[in-house]
N, C-alpha and C positions, 0 to 999 in steps of 0.2 A: 567489597566490590558489588557493583550494582549487578555484573555479569552473573553474579553467583546466586544472586538473590532470584534471577529470573531463568530457569532454565532454557536453555535456546531453543530446544523442542516443541516444550511446550507453549513459550511464547510464539513460535511460529505459527502452531496451530491455532492458538486464540486468535493471534492477527489476523489469519486467514477467515475464521469463522465470523469477525468482526466487519471485516471488509465486504463480505456478501452482502449484498442489498443495499449497500450506502448509497446514496443519491447524493448528488451536487448539481452546480451550476455553472455552466462556463459562457461569456459572452461569446465565444468564440464555435460552440457546439451546444448551446442550449441544454437542455436536463440530461443531467448524465448519472448513469446506476450501473454500480459493480455486479455486473450477473454472474462471475465466477474467480474464485481466488485460489490459490494455491501457494504453500510454503515448503519451503527447505531449508534444513539445516539442524544439526545435530551438536553444531558449536556454533560460537560466534564467528562472524557477523553471519546473521540469517538473511535469506532471500524470500522474498516475498513478488508474486506474480497475478496481477488481477485484469481481467476482461471487462471492457468497460463498453457499454450502448449507450447511444444518442439518437434521437429520432432523425437527426439530420444526417447520420451516417448511413450508408446501404448494408454495412455488416461490423460488427463490433470491433474494437482495437484493444491490444493488450500492451502493457507497460509491468516494468518488471524493477525493482530495488531491492536496496540491502540495508539493513540497519545494524547497528553495532550498540554494544553494552550501554554505551553513554547517550543514546538516543531514548534511553528509560529513565524514568524519575524515580530516584532513590523514597524509600517512604509510602510509596504509589503502590496500591494492589497489581496484581499480574493484570486482573481484567481489567483496571483502569491503564495501565499502560499499552496494552493490546488495543483499547478503543483509541488512545492518542497514537499509536502508530497506526493505524488503520486510518485515521484522520488526515495524518502527517502524508499516507499513500495517495489520496484525493486529492490535497492541496498541490502534491508535485505534480500530479496529471492534469488541474486545471490551469498551472503555472507552464507547465510544460506547451500546453497548447495556445497559451496568451501570447508567448514568447518565443517560441521554438525550444529547441534541446537545452534542457538545465540541468546543473550538476545533481546528481543524487538519483534519477530516475531514467530509464530508458526504454523508447515505443520499441516493441518487438514486431518487426515488419513479415506480414505475412506473403507466402511467395505467391 
């Protein structure tokens, strides 16, 4: 089972590390950069939260998502899976900005 290959606590830590500093581009928000990432989870599903900045926003915005063991790739290293999940997080943010709320990720609105 894939989830047994990748302990959730270690996977969570690796994903958060890989997310920090990641960059992307959104037609709606221009250049994006993940400036902070945190993960929680000692069992599957794991939860990651990333704070994203854009020059077009007055302040950073935060999104959160969950990953399940099926989101990992059997035969891939823990580092490789963490990179792929971090990429997935940024893709979900870009999709959310493009079309509005999308399944799998939620913007955390600041009061």
